[in-house]
C-alpha positions as CSV (number, residue, x, y, z in Angstrom):
1,M,15.2,27.6,18.6
2,N,16.9,25.3,16.1
3,K,14.2,24.1,13.8
4,F,14.9,20.5,14.0
5,K,14.1,21.0,17.8
6,R,10.5,22.3,17.8
7,H,7.9,20.8,19.6
8,E,5.5,20.9,16.4
9,N,8.0,18.5,14.8
10,F,7.1,15.6,17.4
11,I,4.5,13.6,18.0
12,N,3.9,12.5,21.8
13,R,4.7,9.2,22.8
14,E,1.9,8.4,24.7
15,L,-0.6,9.5,22.1
16,S,1.5,7.6,19.5
17,W,1.3,4.6,21.6
18,I,-2.8,4.5,21.7
19,E,-2.5,4.9,17.8
20,F,-0.5,1.6,17.7
21,N,-3.2,-0.3,20.1
22,K,-5.9,1.3,17.6
23,R,-4.0,-0.4,14.7
24,V,-3.7,-3.5,16.5
25,L,-7.6,-3.2,17.3
26,E,-8.6,-2.9,13.9
27,E,-7.0,-6.2,12.7
28,C,-10.1,-7.8,14.6
29,R,-12.4,-5.9,11.7
30,N,-10.0,-7.9,9.1
31,T,-12.2,-11.0,8.0
32,N,-8.9,-12.4,6.3
33,H,-8.2,-13.4,9.6
34,P,-10.0,-16.5,11.0
35,L,-12.7,-15.8,13.7
36,F,-10.9,-16.9,16.9
37,E,-7.5,-14.9,15.6
38,R,-10.1,-11.7,15.6
39,L,-11.0,-12.1,19.2
40,R,-7.4,-12.5,19.8
41,F,-6.7,-8.9,18.7
42,I,-9.2,-7.7,20.7
43,A,-8.0,-9.2,23.8
44,I,-4.8,-7.9,23.1
45,T,-5.9,-4.4,23.0
46,S,-7.1,-5.2,26.7
47,S,-4.0,-6.5,27.9
48,N,-1.7,-3.8,26.1
49,L,-4.2,-1.1,27.9
50,D,-3.7,-2.4,31.4
51,E,0.0,-2.4,31.1
52,F,0.0,1.3,29.6
53,F,-2.2,2.5,32.3
54,M,0.1,0.4,35.0
55,V,3.0,1.8,33.5
56,R,2.9,4.9,31.5
57,V,0.0,6.5,33.2
58,G,1.1,5.8,36.6
59,S,4.1,7.5,35.9
60,L,2.2,10.4,34.5
61,L,0.2,10.7,37.7
62,D,3.3,10.3,40.1
63,Q,4.9,13.3,38.1
64,I,1.7,15.4,38.1
65,K,1.8,14.4,42.2
66,V,4.6,16.1,43.1
67,G,4.2,18.8,40.7
68,F,6.4,18.2,37.9
69,T,5.6,20.7,34.8
70,K,8.6,20.2,32.3
71,T,7.2,19.4,28.8
72,D,7.8,16.4,26.5
73,P,9.5,16.9,23.3
74,S,6.1,17.5,21.8
75,G,5.5,20.4,24.2
76,M,2.9,18.7,26.5
77,T,3.3,19.0,30.3
78,P,2.3,15.6,32.5
79,K,-1.4,17.2,33.1
80,Q,-2.0,18.2,29.2
81,Q,-0.4,14.3,28.4
82,L,-3.0,12.6,30.9
83,S,-5.6,14.8,29.3
84,E,-5.2,13.8,25.9
85,I,-4.9,10.2,26.9
86,C,-8.3,9.8,28.6
87,K,-9.9,11.4,25.7
88,S,-8.0,9.0,23.3
89,T,-8.6,5.9,25.1
90,A,-12.0,6.9,25.6
91,K,-12.8,6.9,22.2
92,L,-10.4,3.6,21.3
93,V,-12.8,1.8,24.2
94,N,-15.7,3.0,22.7
95,S,-14.6,1.3,19.3
96,Q,-13.6,-1.9,21.3
97,C,-16.8,-2.3,22.6
98,N,-18.8,-1.5,19.1
99,Y,-16.5,-3.9,17.4
100,F,-17.2,-6.8,19.7
101,N,-21.0,-6.1,19.8
102,R,-21.7,-5.2,16.5
103,S,-19.4,-7.7,14.6
104,L,-17.6,-10.2,16.7
105,K,-20.4,-11.4,18.7
106,I,-22.8,-11.5,15.5
107,A,-20.0,-13.6,13.7
108,L,-19.8,-16.1,16.7
109,G,-23.5,-16.8,16.6
110,R,-23.2,-17.5,12.7
111,E,-20.9,-20.7,14.2
112,N,-23.4,-21.1,16.9
113,I,-21.3,-19.8,19.7
114,N,-23.7,-17.8,22.1
115,F,-23.1,-15.2,24.8
116,L,-26.4,-15.2,26.9
117,T,-27.7,-13.0,29.8
118,I,-29.8,-14.3,32.4
119,K,-32.8,-12.9,30.7
120,D,-31.7,-15.5,27.8
121,L,-32.2,-18.7,29.9
122,N,-34.9,-20.9,30.3
123,R,-36.3,-22.5,33.5
124,E,-34.1,-25.8,32.9
125,Q,-31.2,-23.5,32.3
126,L,-32.0,-21.5,35.5
127,D,-31.8,-24.6,37.6
128,Y,-28.4,-25.8,36.3
129,I,-26.9,-22.0,37.2
130,H,-28.6,-22.4,40.5
131,D,-27.0,-25.9,41.0
132,Y,-23.9,-24.7,39.5
133,Y,-23.7,-21.5,41.7
134,Y,-24.1,-23.3,45.0
135,K,-21.5,-26.1,44.1
136,N,-19.0,-24.2,42.4
137,I,-18.8,-20.5,43.4
138,F,-20.6,-20.2,46.7
139,P,-17.9,-21.9,48.7
140,V,-15.4,-19.4,47.3
141,I,-16.6,-16.1,47.4
142,T,-16.4,-13.7,50.1
143,P,-18.5,-10.7,50.3
144,M,-17.5,-7.7,52.2
145,L,-19.8,-5.1,53.8
146,I,-18.3,-1.7,54.3
147,D,-20.0,-0.1,57.2
148,R,-19.0,2.5,60.1
149,S,-16.9,0.3,61.7
150,T,-15.0,-1.2,58.3
151,S,-12.7,0.6,56.4
152,F,-12.7,0.0,52.4
153,P,-11.0,-3.0,51.6
154,L,-7.8,-2.8,49.4
155,I,-9.0,-3.9,46.0
156,L,-6.5,-6.1,44.1
157,N,-5.1,-4.8,40.9
158,K,-7.0,-6.0,37.6
159,S,-9.6,-8.1,40.0
160,L,-12.7,-8.2,38.5
161,N,-15.4,-7.0,41.5
162,I,-19.1,-6.1,42.0
163,G,-20.0,-3.3,44.0
164,L,-23.5,-3.1,45.6
165,I,-25.6,-0.8,47.6
166,I,-27.9,-2.6,50.0
167,E,-30.4,-1.6,52.2
168,E,-30.0,-2.7,56.2
169,N,-32.3,-1.2,59.0
170,D,-33.4,1.8,56.5
171,E,-29.8,2.6,56.0
172,K,-27.9,2.4,52.4
173,T,-24.6,0.6,52.9
174,F,-21.8,-0.2,50.3
175,A,-20.3,-3.8,49.6
176,T,-18.3,-5.5,47.3
177,V,-17.7,-8.9,46.1
178,E,-14.3,-10.3,44.2
179,V,-15.4,-12.3,41.1
180,P,-12.9,-15.2,42.0
181,S,-10.2,-15.3,39.4
182,V,-9.4,-19.1,40.4
183,L,-12.7,-20.0,38.7
184,D,-13.3,-20.3,34.8
185,R,-15.0,-17.0,33.9
186,I,-16.6,-18.5,30.7
187,I,-19.4,-21.0,32.0
188,K,-20.9,-23.4,29.5
189,I,-24.5,-23.7,29.8
190,P,-26.0,-27.4,28.6
191,S,-27.5,-27.3,25.2
192,D,-28.5,-29.4,22.6
193,S,-26.0,-27.8,20.2
194,G,-23.4,-25.1,19.6
195,L,-22.0,-23.4,22.7
196,N,-23.9,-21.5,25.0
197,I,-21.9,-19.5,27.6
198,I,-22.6,-17.7,30.2
199,M,-20.2,-15.0,32.5
200,L,-19.3,-16.1,36.1
201,E,-20.0,-12.5,37.2
202,D,-24.0,-12.5,35.8
203,I,-24.3,-15.9,37.6
204,L,-23.0,-14.1,41.0
205,K,-24.9,-11.0,40.2
206,L,-28.0,-13.3,40.1
207,N,-27.3,-15.2,43.7
208,L,-26.2,-12.1,45.4
209,S,-29.0,-12.2,48.0
210,S,-27.5,-15.6,49.3
211,L,-24.6,-13.4,50.7
212,F,-26.2,-10.7,52.2
213,G,-29.5,-12.4,53.9
214,T,-32.3,-10.5,54.4
215,S,-30.9,-7.1,53.4
216,K,-32.5,-5.4,50.3
217,I,-30.2,-5.2,47.2
218,L,-30.8,-1.9,45.7
219,A,-28.0,-1.8,42.8
220,S,-24.9,-3.7,41.8
221,G,-22.6,-3.6,39.2
222,C,-19.1,-4.8,37.9
223,Y,-16.0,-2.8,38.4
224,R,-12.4,-3.3,37.9
225,I,-9.4,-0.8,39.1
226,T,-6.0,-0.7,37.6
227,R,-3.3,0.3,39.8
228,N,0.3,1.9,39.4
229,A,2.9,-0.7,38.7
230,D,5.8,1.6,37.6
231,L,7.4,1.2,41.2
232,T,10.8,2.5,41.3
233,L,13.5,0.2,42.8
234,D,16.6,1.3,44.7
235,E,19.3,-1.1,43.7
236,E,22.0,1.2,45.2
237,G,20.6,0.2,48.4
238,A,19.1,-3.1,47.8
239,E,21.7,-5.5,49.5
240,D,20.0,-8.4,47.6
241,L,18.4,-7.8,44.5
242,L,16.7,-10.9,44.0
243,E,14.6,-10.3,47.5
244,A,14.2,-6.4,46.3
245,I,12.4,-7.3,43.4
246,E,10.7,-10.4,45.0
247,E,9.2,-7.4,47.4
248,S,8.6,-4.9,44.8
249,I,6.3,-7.6,43.0
250,K,4.3,-7.9,46.0
251,Q,3.7,-3.9,46.5
252,R,2.9,-3.7,42.6
253,K,-0.7,-5.1,43.6
254,W,-1.4,-2.1,46.1
255,G,-0.3,0.8,43.9
256,A,-2.5,3.7,43.8
257,A,-5.4,3.5,41.4
258,V,-5.0,4.9,38.0
259,R,-8.2,3.6,36.2
260,L,-11.8,2.5,37.1
261,E,-13.7,0.6,34.5
262,V,-17.5,-0.1,35.2
263,E,-20.1,-1.7,33.2
264,H,-22.6,0.5,31.3
265,G,-25.3,1.9,33.6
266,M,-23.4,1.5,36.9
267,D,-25.5,3.0,39.7
268,S,-24.5,6.5,40.4
269,D,-24.3,6.0,44.5
270,I,-21.7,3.1,43.8
271,L,-19.9,5.1,41.4
272,S,-19.6,8.1,43.9
273,I,-18.2,5.8,46.6
274,L,-15.3,4.2,44.2
275,E,-14.4,7.5,43.1
276,K,-13.9,8.9,46.8
277,E,-12.6,5.9,48.2
278,L,-10.1,5.0,44.9
279,E,-9.5,8.5,44.8
280,I,-10.5,8.5,40.9
281,T,-11.4,11.3,38.8
282,K,-14.4,11.3,36.3
283,E,-11.7,11.6,33.7
284,Q,-10.2,8.3,34.6
285,E,-13.6,6.3,34.8
286,Y,-14.3,4.6,31.5
287,K,-18.0,2.9,31.1
288,I,-17.8,-0.3,29.4
289,N,-20.7,-1.8,27.1
290,T,-19.2,-5.2,27.1
291,P,-17.8,-7.8,29.9
292,L,-15.1,-5.9,31.8
293,D,-11.7,-7.2,30.5
294,L,-11.9,-8.6,27.3
295,S,-8.6,-10.7,27.7
296,F,-11.0,-13.4,29.1
297,L,-11.6,-14.3,25.5
298,N,-8.1,-15.9,25.2
299,K,-9.8,-18.9,27.5
300,L,-12.4,-19.3,24.2
301,I,-9.8,-19.1,21.7
302,N,-8.1,-21.9,23.3
303,N,-11.0,-24.1,23.0
304,K,-9.9,-27.1,20.9
305,E,-13.2,-27.7,20.0
306,Y,-12.8,-25.0,17.6
307,E,-9.4,-24.8,16.3
308,R,-10.8,-24.9,12.7
309,L,-11.7,-21.0,13.6
310,C,-7.8,-20.2,14.8
311,Y,-4.5,-19.9,12.3
312,K,-3.1,-23.6,12.0
313,P,0.4,-23.8,13.6
314,I,3.1,-22.3,11.6
315,K,5.6,-24.7,10.0
316,P,8.8,-23.2,10.0
317,Y,11.9,-24.0,7.6
318,N,14.8,-25.7,9.3
319,P,17.8,-24.6,7.2
320,L,20.0,-27.0,9.1
321,K,17.7,-29.8,8.8
322,Y,18.8,-30.8,5.9
323,I,22.6,-30.2,5.9
324,D,24.7,-33.5,5.7
325,D,27.0,-32.4,8.8
326,E,25.5,-33.9,12.0
327,D,27.4,-31.7,14.0
328,I,26.3,-28.4,14.4
329,F,29.5,-26.9,15.3
330,D,31.1,-28.0,11.8
331,T,27.9,-26.2,10.1
332,I,28.4,-23.1,11.9
333,S,32.5,-23.1,10.9
334,K,31.7,-23.3,7.2
335,K,29.7,-20.4,7.2
336,D,27.2,-18.1,9.3
337,I,23.7,-19.0,9.2
338,L,20.8,-16.2,9.4
339,L,17.7,-17.4,10.9
340,Q,14.5,-15.5,10.3
341,H,11.8,-16.3,13.0
342,P,9.0,-17.6,12.9
343,Y,9.3,-18.4,9.4
344,E,12.4,-20.3,9.9
345,S,12.8,-22.7,12.9
346,F,13.9,-22.0,16.7
347,D,15.3,-25.6,16.8
348,P,18.8,-24.7,16.0
349,I,19.5,-22.4,18.7
350,V,17.9,-25.0,21.1
351,N,19.7,-27.8,19.6
352,L,23.2,-25.7,19.6
353,V,22.6,-24.9,23.6
354,R,21.6,-28.9,23.8
355,Q,24.5,-30.4,21.7
356,S,26.9,-28.2,24.0
357,A,25.6,-29.4,26.8
358,K,26.7,-33.1,25.8
359,D,29.8,-32.1,23.8
360,P,33.0,-33.2,25.6
361,S,35.0,-30.7,23.8
362,V,32.6,-27.4,25.1
363,L,34.5,-25.8,28.1
364,A,31.7,-23.0,29.2
365,I,28.6,-21.5,28.0
366,K,27.6,-18.0,28.7
367,Q,24.2,-16.6,27.7
368,T,21.8,-13.8,28.7
369,L,18.1,-14.5,29.3
370,Y,15.7,-11.7,29.5
371,R,12.4,-13.3,28.8
372,V,11.9,-17.5,28.3
373,S,9.0,-19.5,28.1
374,G,7.4,-21.3,31.1
375,N,8.9,-24.8,29.9
376,S,12.1,-23.7,28.7
377,P,14.0,-26.0,26.7
378,I,17.1,-23.8,27.0
379,I,17.1,-23.7,30.8
380,K,17.0,-27.4,31.0
381,A,19.9,-27.5,28.4
382,L,22.0,-25.1,30.5
383,I,21.1,-27.1,33.6
384,A,22.3,-30.5,32.0
385,A,25.6,-28.5,30.9
386,V,26.2,-27.8,34.7
387,E,25.5,-31.8,35.1
388,N,27.7,-32.5,32.6
389,K,30.5,-30.0,34.3
390,K,30.5,-27.5,32.1
391,Q,31.2,-24.0,33.2
392,V,27.8,-22.3,32.5
393,T,27.2,-18.4,33.4
394,V,23.7,-17.2,32.7
395,L,23.1,-13.4,33.2
396,V,19.0,-13.6,34.1
397,E,17.4,-10.1,33.9
398,L,15.4,-9.9,37.0
399,K,13.8,-6.6,36.1
400,A,12.3,-7.7,33.0
401,R,8.8,-6.0,33.7
402,F,6.2,-8.3,34.3
403,D,8.4,-11.6,33.9
404,E,10.1,-10.6,37.3
405,E,8.6,-13.9,39.0
406,N,9.3,-15.8,35.8
407,N,12.8,-15.0,35.7
408,I,13.2,-15.1,39.4
409,N,12.2,-19.0,39.6
410,W,14.4,-19.8,36.6
411,A,17.3,-17.9,38.5
412,K,17.0,-20.1,41.5
413,Q,16.7,-23.4,39.6
414,L,19.7,-22.2,37.9
415,E,21.6,-21.5,40.9
416,E,20.5,-24.4,42.7
417,A,21.7,-26.4,39.6
418,G,25.3,-25.0,40.0
419,C,25.2,-22.4,37.4
420,H,26.7,-19.1,38.0
421,V,23.7,-16.6,37.6
422,I,24.5,-13.2,37.6
423,Y,21.7,-10.6,37.5
424,G,23.2,-7.4,35.5
425,L,24.4,-4.3,36.0
426,V,23.0,-1.9,38.8
427,G,20.8,1.0,37.0
428,L,21.0,-1.0,33.8
429,K,18.3,-3.6,31.9
430,T,20.2,-6.2,30.3
431,H,18.5,-6.5,27.1
432,C,21.1,-7.8,24.4
433,K,20.3,-11.3,23.5
434,L,23.8,-13.2,23.2
435,L,24.9,-16.8,23.4
436,L,28.7,-17.9,23.4
437,I,29.9,-21.4,23.6
438,V,33.6,-21.7,23.9
439,R,34.9,-25.6,22.8
440,R,38.4,-26.7,23.0
441,E,39.3,-28.0,19.1
442,K,42.4,-29.6,17.6
443,N,43.6,-26.4,16.4
444,G,42.9,-24.8,20.0
445,I,40.4,-22.6,21.7
446,K,37.3,-21.8,19.3
447,R,34.2,-19.6,20.2
448,Y,30.8,-20.0,18.5
449,V,28.0,-17.2,18.9
450,H,24.4,-16.5,18.6
451,M,23.0,-12.9,18.5
452,G,19.5,-11.9,18.2
453,T,17.0,-9.4,17.8
454,G,14.5,-11.2,20.2
455,N,14.5,-13.4,23.1
456,Y,15.4,-17.1,23.8
457,N,11.9,-18.2,24.1
458,D,10.8,-21.1,22.0
459,V,7.1,-20.3,22.2
460,T,7.5,-16.3,21.3
461,A,9.6,-17.4,18.6
462,K,6.8,-18.9,16.8
463,I,4.7,-15.5,16.9
464,Y,7.3,-12.8,16.7
465,T,9.3,-12.1,13.9
466,D,13.0,-12.0,14.7
467,I,16.5,-12.5,13.6
468,G,19.3,-14.2,14.6
469,L,22.8,-14.9,13.6
470,L,25.0,-18.0,14.4
471,S,28.7,-17.3,13.6
472,S,31.9,-18.8,14.6
473,N,33.7,-14.9,13.5
474,P,36.4,-15.2,15.6
475,Y,36.1,-11.2,16.0
476,Y,32.4,-11.5,17.4
477,G,33.9,-14.4,19.7
478,E,36.3,-12.1,21.2
479,D,34.0,-9.2,21.5
480,A,31.3,-11.5,22.9
481,S,33.8,-12.8,25.5
482,M,34.6,-9.0,26.4
483,I,31.0,-8.2,26.9
484,F,30.4,-10.9,29.4
485,N,33.4,-10.2,31.3
486,M,31.9,-6.5,31.6
487,L,28.4,-7.9,32.7
488,S,29.9,-10.4,35.5
489,G,33.0,-8.4,36.5
490,R,32.1,-5.2,35.8
491,S,35.0,-4.4,33.4
492,I,34.5,-1.8,30.8
493,P,35.3,-3.4,27.5
494,K,38.1,-1.9,25.2
495,D,38.7,-2.0,21.6
496,L,35.5,-4.3,20.6
497,K,36.4,-5.2,17.0
498,K,32.8,-5.9,15.4
499,L,30.1,-5.4,18.3
500,C,28.8,-2.2,19.6
501,I,26.9,-2.1,23.0
502,A,25.0,0.4,24.9
503,P,25.2,2.3,27.1
504,L,29.1,2.7,25.9
505,N,29.0,3.2,22.5
506,L,25.6,2.5,20.6
507,R,24.3,5.8,20.4
508,E,27.3,7.5,19.3
509,R,27.5,4.6,16.5
510,F,24.0,5.3,15.3
511,L,24.5,9.0,15.3
512,Y,28.2,8.7,13.3
513,L,26.2,6.2,10.9
514,I,23.4,8.9,10.2
515,D,25.7,11.7,10.1
516,Q,28.1,9.9,7.4
517,E,24.6,9.5,4.9
518,T,24.3,13.4,5.9
519,K,27.7,14.3,4.7
520,N,27.3,12.5,1.6
521,A,24.1,13.7,0.8
522,K,25.3,17.3,1.2
523,I,28.2,17.0,-1.7
524,G,25.7,15.2,-3.8
525,K,26.3,11.6,-3.2
526,P,23.4,9.0,-3.0
527,A,22.5,8.4,0.7
528,K,19.8,6.4,2.1
529,I,18.8,4.9,5.2
530,V,16.3,2.2,6.1
531,A,15.3,1.3,9.8
532,K,13.4,-1.4,10.8
533,M,12.4,-1.5,14.8
534,N,9.8,-1.5,17.2
535,S,9.7,1.9,18.7
536,I,11.2,5.6,17.6
537,V,11.4,7.7,20.5
538,D,14.7,9.3,21.0
539,K,14.9,13.1,20.4
540,E,18.4,13.3,19.4
541,I,18.1,10.4,17.1
542,I,14.9,12.0,15.6
543,Q,16.8,15.7,15.4
544,N,19.6,13.8,13.4
545,L,17.0,12.0,11.0
546,Y,15.7,15.5,10.3
547,K,18.9,16.8,9.4
548,A,19.7,13.9,7.0
549,S,16.3,14.5,5.2
550,S,16.7,18.0,5.0
551,A,20.1,17.2,3.2
552,G,18.5,15.1,0.9
553,V,18.9,11.6,2.5
554,K,16.1,9.2,1.6
555,I,14.9,7.5,4.7
556,Q,12.3,4.9,4.9
557,L,11.4,3.6,8.4
558,I,9.1,0.6,9.3
559,V,8.2,1.2,13.2
560,R,5.7,-1.0,14.4
561,G,4.6,0.9,17.6
562,I,5.5,4.0,18.9
563,C,6.8,6.8,16.6
564,C,7.5,10.2,17.9
565,L,9.0,11.5,14.6
566,K,6.6,13.6,12.1
567,P,7.2,12.6,8.3
568,K,6.7,15.0,5.5
569,I,7.2,18.5,7.5
570,P,8.3,20.8,4.4
571,Q,12.1,21.3,4.5
572,I,12.4,19.1,7.6
573,S,11.1,15.5,6.8
574,D,10.1,15.6,3.1
575,N,12.4,12.6,2.8
576,I,11.1,10.5,5.3
577,T,8.3,8.0,5.2
578,V,7.1,5.8,8.0
579,I,5.1,2.5,7.6
580,S,3.7,0.5,10.2
581,I,2.7,-3.5,9.9
582,V,0.5,-5.3,12.5
583,G,-0.5,-8.7,11.1
584,R,-1.0,-12.3,12.5
585,F,3.2,-12.2,13.9
586,L,4.4,-9.5,16.1
587,E,7.1,-7.5,14.1
588,H,10.1,-7.3,16.5
589,S,13.0,-7.7,14.6
590,R,15.5,-4.4,14.6
591,I,17.2,-4.0,11.3
592,F,19.5,-0.9,10.2
593,Y,20.6,-0.3,6.6
594,F,23.0,2.5,5.5
595,Y,24.0,3.2,1.9
596,N,27.5,4.1,3.0
597,E,28.6,5.6,-0.9
598,G,27.4,2.1,-2.0
599,E,29.7,-0.2,0.4
600,E,26.1,-0.9,2.0
601,L,26.5,-1.7,5.7
602,I,23.7,-3.5,7.7
603,Y,23.5,-4.1,11.4
604,L,21.0,-6.0,13.6
605,S,20.3,-5.1,16.9
606,S,18.1,-5.9,20.3
607,A,17.6,-2.0,20.8
608,D,15.1,0.3,19.4
609,W,16.0,4.1,19.0
610,M,14.3,5.0,22.5
611,N,16.5,6.5,25.3
612,R,16.2,3.5,27.2
613,N,17.6,1.4,24.9
614,L,20.4,3.5,24.4
615,D,21.3,5.1,27.8
616,R,19.6,3.0,30.4
617,R,19.9,-0.6,29.1
618,V,22.9,-3.3,27.8
619,E,22.2,-3.6,24.0
620,L,24.0,-5.2,21.1
621,L,24.3,-4.2,17.5
622,F,26.3,-6.2,15.4
623,P,27.2,-6.0,11.7
624,I,26.1,-8.6,8.7
625,E,29.3,-9.1,6.8
626,N,28.2,-12.2,4.7
627,I,27.4,-11.1,1.2
628,E,25.0,-13.8,0.5
629,I,23.0,-13.0,4.0
630,K,23.6,-9.5,3.1
631,E,21.4,-9.9,0.1
632,K,18.8,-11.9,2.0
633,I,18.1,-9.0,4.5
634,K,18.0,-6.5,1.8
635,R,15.3,-8.6,0.2
636,T,13.6,-8.7,3.6
637,L,13.4,-4.9,3.8
638,R,12.1,-4.6,0.1
639,I,9.1,-6.8,1.2
640,Y,8.4,-5.0,3.9
641,L,8.7,-1.5,2.1
642,K,6.5,-2.9,-0.7
643,D,3.6,-4.1,1.8
644,T,0.4,-2.6,0.5
645,L,-2.0,-5.0,2.4
646,G,-0.6,-5.3,6.1
647,A,1.1,-1.8,6.4
648,K,-0.2,1.5,7.3
649,Q,1.3,4.8,6.4
650,L,1.9,7.5,9.4
651,N,0.6,10.7,8.3
652,N,2.2,14.4,9.4
653,D,-0.5,14.6,12.3
654,G,0.3,11.3,13.9
655,T,-2.7,9.2,12.6
656,Y,-2.2,6.3,10.2
657,S,-4.0,5.4,6.9
658,R,-4.0,2.3,4.2
659,I,-1.3,2.6,1.7
660,D,-2.4,3.5,-1.3
661,K,-2.6,0.6,-3.8
662,R,-3.0,2.4,-7.1
663,G,-0.4,1.0,-9.6
664,K,1.1,-1.4,-7.1
665,K,0.6,-4.9,-6.6
666,P,-1.1,-6.3,-3.6
667,L,1.6,-7.7,-1.4
668,D,1.3,-8.8,2.3
669,S,4.9,-8.9,3.6
670,Q,4.1,-11.8,6.1
671,E,2.5,-13.8,3.8
672,T,5.5,-13.5,1.1
673,F,7.9,-14.5,3.8
674,Y,5.7,-17.5,4.7
675,Q,5.3,-18.5,1.2
676,Y,9.1,-18.4,1.2
677,S,9.4,-20.8,3.8
678,L,7.3,-23.3,2.4
679,I,9.1,-23.5,-0.6
680,E,12.0,-24.1,0.9
681,N,10.4,-27.1,3.3
682,D,8.9,-28.5,-0.1
683,K,12.4,-28.1,-1.9
684,H,14.5,-29.5,0.7
685,S,11.9,-32.5,1.8
686,S,12.2,-33.8,-2.0
687,L,8.4,-32.8,-2.2
688,E,7.3,-31.9,-5.9
689,K,8.7,-28.4,-6.6
690,T,5.8,-26.3,-7.2
691,K,5.2,-22.6,-6.7
692,I,3.2,-22.2,-3.5
693,S,-0.3,-20.9,-4.6
694,K,-2.5,-18.5,-3.0
695,T,-5.2,-21.6,-2.1
696,K,-2.2,-23.1,-0.1
697,W,-1.7,-20.2,1.5
698,R,-5.3,-20.1,2.9
699,E,-4.9,-23.8,3.7
700,E,-2.3,-22.4,6.2
701,G,-4.5,-20.3,7.6
702,F,-4.1,-17.0,5.6
703,K,-6.1,-15.2,2.9
704,V,-4.3,-12.6,0.4
705,K,-7.2,-10.1,0.0
706,Q,-8.0,-8.1,2.4
707,N,-11.9,-7.5,3.3
708,Q,-13.5,-5.1,5.9
709,D,-16.8,-5.9,7.6
């Protein structure tokens, strides 16, 4: 076998993802984050695990069910992967419980925020709970007794439930009660000071006897199931894609159970019944020593009384705010503009669409939308453009997982307003981020484009690091027109001048660029690749990186999430290093640098190095040619690579460790980028031009020194 293809040279994708979620979880130990932000990290790990089991584990179980035994690049069968996933997840969940119980709850107590149990309540508080239950909870709940005449109910995906064993006429019977999601799960208990809270399910458990009359309750405990949501959609056979996806969303609630979470100390009889009825194995069970589903902590985080325990909102720099030209088109015509979110504002993109909607010279607006916010100003601007007689074409990707319902609603609104709405290509998700504005000017028709690495979402633009380019480069504009014609007219774009798209030629372009560095290294020329992305999974890309490393190419990878590549394999990946950065902001930008014999090539993209991005999605890769912008991006990459505080390094065994700081200056990349934005804000708003101190950084919600409790 080719040495680059050996199983031992690859890390399993699913285990790499668990390592990523472990890095997210570890942020909740970092006392440099404000307390509620540490809660946010532990809530994120819970939400991440839900999606992981619904999609990835659900898919593996489907493969096992049909007897699929083909191994992945790391040499593991689906059954072996599932076994290792369960073991690794059990350790992760155990760490999650320990962090919450031994660290976060204690830290909350110091802020006089206390999680109480029934045993902690005095008589007055118990009376309050009793009254609260009958006024607010009792009218909503529906108990379900499962006897010989009743089949086991369909338990809703991700719902919180209480299972019971009750004794009636000397017979043991199972019953279940859903904890109503329409009610607040965190209940505030009256107290003289601070915030004393009790969980909704604890109140319900205290009052279970009110639901089952004279029956004796022998045991009770909370449980929660996760169902398979990786539902395959037959697009070819779907006459109406929108209706088909609406139906698949409904089906998602009732997929096969893939995980069972139960509270610690759950009665064995209840467990046995749940295992049998849900067809769950012991391996798929997780005993939780905290309240189930810690994502409920997001409700606590959003308590405005405790804003001091959260980061202050970021103050992004708007590079267009201080430019004399009022006309954004004049500004873009003079030079390309790079925006690095969240340090630089998303407002110029929103304002571009808004101005285009009103500008009498604008003839058409075309845009791709993958995920947008719930109150999207861009959607409103597009609707306004239609009302102002512009030709508006919007590609709304209905298959954006877990955003389907939101996107269906937006698609209907846009259609009702008169927009030309298209739903992409059969079998492909349209993931590229592209905006095209066609304008009539004195010298003829002119096109303006925005291309980016992230979604047109004004909310996530404040918490995701992404990069976008505004340009009037005619080659970009011509290519963008051909891409939109492909999306709406199913034509194959020919002779693209600057842009590459998947699945047409993006994979080939990446392989060519890697190969050029390999060839240069083999003849003794300097060769280097730096790439930043969310994930690297694609086997062919990894094999070609191994070949490049073996030839002497220096390869530095910044991969936030999944990485199936193993660094530092003798004679294979000696020249490859991989770091991952997890911090306040979600690292989402994709940047690709190739030394190219000194004629440096820099690209931005919507795509990661994953099979799905290169083969099953419409993705965009665009070059950066402006010298000033190229220098800015090179500086960005250098800062990421010098990160000693937020970064962790991938080891050869798939684990991650902290960067060795010996002989290096302490540097947090996200802190550094934010300092630059504050300096620019101060400089352009005519404030005193002073160096942003570490004290000011802390005032904005950051600290430099990394402490671990």
